C-alpha positions as CSV (number, residue, x, y, z in Angstrom):
1,M,75.7,86.4,30.6
2,H,79.2,85.0,30.5
3,Q,80.0,81.7,28.7
4,T,79.5,78.6,30.9
5,I,80.0,74.9,30.5
6,Q,78.3,72.1,32.2
7,T,79.9,69.7,34.9
8,A,80.3,66.7,32.4
9,T,82.2,69.1,30.0
10,L,84.4,70.2,32.9
11,A,84.9,66.6,33.9
12,K,86.2,65.6,30.4
13,A,88.5,68.6,30.3
14,T,90.1,67.8,33.7
15,D,89.9,63.9,33.3
16,R,87.8,63.6,36.5
17,K,84.4,62.0,37.0
18,P,81.4,64.4,37.3
19,A,80.6,63.0,40.7
20,S,84.1,63.8,42.0
21,I,83.6,67.5,40.9
22,R,80.2,67.7,42.6
23,T,81.7,66.1,45.8
24,A,84.5,68.8,45.7
25,V,81.9,71.5,45.6
26,W,79.8,70.0,48.3
27,R,82.8,69.6,50.6
28,N,84.6,72.8,49.8
29,G,82.4,75.1,47.9
30,H,84.6,75.1,44.7
31,F,86.5,72.7,42.4
32,C,90.1,73.7,42.0
33,G,89.4,77.2,43.1
34,I,86.5,77.6,40.6
35,K,83.1,78.4,42.1
36,P,80.0,77.2,40.1
37,I,76.9,78.9,39.3
38,K,74.1,77.0,41.0
39,L,71.0,76.7,39.1
40,P,67.5,76.3,40.8
41,N,67.2,72.8,39.5
42,G,70.4,72.0,41.3
43,R,72.8,71.8,38.2
44,L,76.0,73.5,38.2
45,L,77.3,75.7,35.6
46,W,81.0,76.8,35.2
47,P,82.6,79.8,33.9
48,A,84.3,78.8,30.8
49,D,87.1,81.4,31.0
50,A,88.2,80.0,34.4
51,V,88.1,76.4,33.2
52,E,90.4,77.5,30.2
53,R,92.8,79.0,32.5
54,L,92.7,75.7,34.7
55,T,93.3,73.4,31.7
56,A,96.0,75.7,30.3
57,G,97.9,75.1,33.7
58,E,97.2,78.4,35.3
59,V,95.8,79.0,38.8
60,A,92.1,79.6,38.8
């Protein structure tokens, strides 16, 4: 399985609140072009490589 990070970690990396990220996924199905992996318990996991590209200023 690919490396993934949790929503809280993504929030810190992008200087956003976790609730804002979850709202973006609820409204648009993605956050800044990154689609999360949805777990059966409702949590979201994010592909680490896509998050690294986003925080480096590249387009996801």
